[in-house]
C-alpha positions in Angstrom: -29.0 -122.3 157.3 -26.0 -124.1 156.2 -24.5 -127.0 158.0 -20.9 -126.0 158.0 -19.6 -129.8 159.0 -21.3 -131.1 156.1 -19.9 -128.5 153.4 -16.7 -129.1 154.9 -16.4 -132.8 154.5 -18.0 -132.2 150.8 -15.0 -129.7 150.1 -12.2 -132.2 151.7 -13.8 -134.7 149.2 -13.5 -132.8 146.4 -9.9 -131.5 146.9 -9.1 -135.6 147.0 -7.5 -136.1 150.2 -4.1 -138.0 150.2 -3.8 -141.5 151.8 -0.4 -140.9 153.2 -1.8 -139.5 156.3 1.6 -137.5 156.6 -0.1 -134.4 158.2 -0.2 -134.4 161.9 -2.9 -133.7 164.6 -6.4 -132.4 163.5 -5.3 -131.6 159.8 -5.7 -133.5 156.6 -3.4 -133.8 153.5 -5.1 -132.3 150.3 -3.1 -132.5 147.0 -2.1 -129.2 145.8 -0.5 -126.0 146.6 -1.0 -122.2 147.3 1.3 -119.8 144.9 3.8 -117.7 146.9 5.8 -118.9 149.8 3.1 -118.7 152.6 1.7 -115.5 154.3 2.1 -112.6 156.9 1.6 -115.7 159.3 4.7 -117.4 158.6 7.3 -118.0 155.3 10.0 -120.2 154.4 10.0 -121.2 158.4 12.7 -123.9 159.2 10.7 -126.1 161.5 9.9 -129.3 162.0 6.6 -130.8 160.7 5.2 -131.0 164.2 6.2 -127.7 165.3 4.9 -126.2 161.9 1.8 -127.6 162.6 2.1 -126.0 166.6 2.7 -122.8 164.8 -0.5 -122.7 162.8 -2.3 -124.0 165.7 -1.6 -121.1 167.5 -2.9 -118.7 165.2 -6.6 -118.5 164.2 -6.0 -117.1 160.9 -4.1 -120.0 160.0 -6.2 -122.5 158.0 -3.3 -124.8 156.6 0.4 -124.9 156.0 2.6 -126.4 153.6 5.6 -128.6 154.3 8.9 -128.9 152.1 10.8 -131.8 152.6 14.1 -131.1 151.2 17.7 -130.7 152.6 16.2 -128.0 154.7 12.8 -128.2 155.8 10.6 -125.3 155.3 7.0 -124.5 156.8 4.5 -121.8 155.2 1.6 -120.9 156.8 -1.9 -119.7 154.8 -4.9 -118.3 155.5 -6.4 -120.2 152.8 -7.8 -123.7 153.4 -7.7 -125.1 150.0 -4.8 -125.1 147.4 -5.6 -123.5 144.0 -2.9 -125.2 142.0 -0.9 -128.3 141.5 1.7 -129.7 144.3 5.1 -128.3 144.5 7.9 -130.6 144.6 8.2 -132.4 147.6 5.9 -130.5 149.7 2.6 -132.0 151.7 -0.6 -129.5 152.0 -2.4 -129.7 155.5 -5.8 -128.2 156.0 -6.7 -127.7 159.4 -10.4 -129.4 160.3 -12.8 -127.1 161.9 -14.3 -128.3 164.9 -16.9 -125.7 165.2 
């Protein structure tokens, strides 16, 4: 049987968590991006960082969010936990840490 907690820690270390600690709550910042502008859970939402986290928290299917710091803050909610490509502009990628 797999130790899910140990697997998550190994994957988080592999994806090089950022030292900036910009992600709120039980999220860890990872370096990278998912292609596109979020999923059916939320795309280009005009929310502040904490509200973006709160919206992801409300959705079981939300595994991460991307937050873009520009003249207009944008929040994208994702069903994937890990980024698949290089970071995009002034964006942070915040992955939900599983507590189960």
